PASEBA-1860 file (N, C-alpha, C; in nm, 3 decimals):
! residues 69
1> MTRRFTRR> 8.988/10.932/14.659/9.013/10.924/14.516/8.979/11.062/14.453 ~ 9.042/11.128/14.374/9.030/11.256/14.323/8.972/11.239/14.176 ~ 8.890/11.313/14.146/8.836/11.318/14.003/8.933/11.372/13.909 ~ 8.955/11.336/13.794/9.040/11.393/13.701/8.965/11.450/13.586 ~ 8.971/11.581/13.548/8.902/11.649/13.442/8.987/11.635/13.325 ~ 8.908/11.616/13.223/8.965/11.646/13.074/8.970/11.788/13.037 ~ 9.035/11.829/12.935/9.052/11.956/12.884/8.925/11.987/12.840 ~ 8.839/11.912/12.795/8.705/11.926/12.723/8.618/11.987/12.828
9> EIAAAVAS> 8.622/11.895/12.948/8.550/11.937/13.054/8.586/12.058/13.111 ~ 8.721/12.100/13.126/8.761/12.224/13.177/8.705/12.332/13.107 ~ 8.727/12.315/12.962/8.685/12.438/12.871/8.534/12.449/12.871 ~ 8.473/12.345/12.899/8.314/12.369/12.915/8.274/12.426/13.046 ~ 8.358/12.403/13.129/8.320/12.467/13.274/8.354/12.619/13.274 ~ 8.472/12.649/13.208/8.509/12.796/13.187/8.417/12.863/13.101 ~ 8.360/12.806/12.980/8.292/12.871/12.906/8.143/12.888/12.959 ~ 8.108/12.795/13.051/7.971/12.812/13.113/7.969/12.922/13.211
17> SAVLAAQS> 8.087/12.918/13.289/8.098/13.036/13.389/8.111/13.168/13.314 ~ 8.164/13.178/13.198/8.171/13.306/13.119/8.028/13.340/13.069 ~ 7.937/13.245/13.031/7.811/13.276/12.999/7.738/13.316/13.096 ~ 7.741/13.255/13.232/7.672/13.301/13.334/7.714/13.430/13.383 ~ 7.835/13.479/13.384/7.886/13.586/13.421/7.831/13.701/13.322 ~ 7.831/13.675/13.200/7.786/13.778/13.079/7.624/13.803/13.111 ~ 7.538/13.716/13.177/7.400/13.713/13.187/7.382/13.784/13.321 ~ 7.459/13.840/13.395/7.453/13.902/13.530/7.359/14.006/13.507
25> PNPPPLPQ> 7.255/14.039/13.605/7.171/14.148/13.591/7.209/14.266/13.595 ~ 7.316/14.283/13.673/7.377/14.417/13.700/7.520/14.422/13.645 ~ 7.531/14.450/13.541/7.661/14.458/13.448/7.746/14.571/13.529 ~ 7.879/14.578/13.535/7.962/14.669/13.590/7.960/14.798/13.509 ~ 7.979/14.912/13.558/7.949/15.031/13.485/8.100/15.035/13.398 ~ 8.058/15.112/13.275/8.169/15.119/13.165/8.270/15.222/13.236 ~ 8.402/15.183/13.211/8.490/15.274/13.246/8.517/15.414/13.187 ~ 8.551/15.524/13.250/8.523/15.658/13.196/8.669/15.706/13.147
33> NADEELKA> 8.782/15.638/13.191/8.905/15.653/13.155/9.004/15.546/13.132 ~ 9.122/15.562/13.086/9.226/15.456/13.061/9.261/15.402/13.191 ~ 9.271/15.479/13.308/9.312/15.400/13.433/9.202/15.310/13.490 ~ 9.062/15.356/13.481/8.964/15.276/13.523/8.948/15.159/13.431 ~ 8.968/15.183/13.307/8.962/15.050/13.218/9.065/14.943/13.246 ~ 9.200/15.003/13.295/9.297/14.915/13.291/9.256/14.819/13.429 ~ 9.219/14.904/13.546/9.169/14.831/13.668/9.067/14.735/13.644 ~ 8.982/14.767/13.558/8.837/14.679/13.519/8.905/14.555/13.456
41> ARDMIRQN> 8.987/14.569/13.368/9.041/14.447/13.307/9.118/14.363/13.381 ~ 9.214/14.430/13.490/9.284/14.349/13.606/9.178/14.272/13.675 ~ 9.088/14.346/13.702/8.986/14.275/13.796/8.911/14.169/13.742 ~ 8.891/14.166/13.605/8.842/14.066/13.540/8.930/13.961/13.513 ~ 9.061/13.954/13.495/9.154/13.847/13.488/9.168/13.795/13.634 ~ 9.171/13.865/13.721/9.171/13.812/13.859/9.064/13.716/13.888 ~ 8.933/13.783/13.867/8.818/13.691/13.865/8.838/13.552/13.797 ~ 8.870/13.569/13.672/8.885/13.441/13.593/8.991/13.344/13.628
49> LEQIAKFP> 9.106/13.402/13.691/9.190/13.304/13.749/9.141/13.258/13.860 ~ 9.053/13.327/13.959/8.994/13.237/14.059/8.895/13.136/14.032 ~ 8.832/13.164/13.908/8.742/13.051/13.872/8.809/12.944/13.819 ~ 8.930/12.963/13.742/9.005/12.846/13.705/9.075/12.763/13.807 ~ 9.115/12.846/13.914/9.197/12.769/14.020/9.091/12.686/14.101 ~ 8.955/12.687/14.092/8.859/12.596/14.156/8.888/12.440/14.100 ~ 8.950/12.445/13.968/8.961/12.305/13.906/9.093/12.246/13.936 ~ 9.102/12.143/13.988/9.244/12.084/14.006/9.303/12.035/13.874
57> LLMTTEPA> 9.434/12.093/13.847/9.498/12.033/13.705/9.608/11.967/13.742 ~ 9.630/11.871/13.681/9.763/11.767/13.697/9.866/11.847/13.605 ~ 9.989/11.820/13.663/10.092/11.852/13.570/10.103/11.793/13.432 ~ 10.039/11.680/13.444/10.044/11.587/13.300/9.928/11.653/13.202 ~ 9.858/11.749/13.253/9.737/11.792/13.161/9.793/11.880/13.066 ~ 9.902/11.964/13.088/9.952/12.062/12.998/10.105/12.023/12.966 ~ 10.148/12.043/12.870/10.080/12.112/12.746/10.006/12.038/12.658 ~ 9.900/12.080/12.613/9.806/12.023/12.505/9.875/12.008/12.365
65> VHFKA> 9.951/12.092/12.330/10.019/12.085/12.198/10.164/12.114/12.204 ~ 10.239/12.095/12.119/10.392/12.114/12.140/10.436/12.216/12.028 ~ 10.492/12.318/12.080/10.531/12.422/11.985/10.673/12.396/11.947 ~ 10.708/12.417/11.813/10.841/12.377/11.772/10.892/12.497/11.690 ~ 10.995/12.545/11.742/11.056/12.673/11.660/11.124/12.639/11.537
END
């Protein structure tokens, strides 16, 4: 039996992981130029995607809202 997570539970888990990451004792050094800043941003996105991938999401979970043109 697999556990089904609600959007609120997922949001809470992602928010709490962001808070824990923000409280790390050794923050990464600030980038000195645009190339380093771009690499740092891509690394942060990759790490966030890895954290989100730890939670199973059913296809019926999304979309949370319907956009109409």
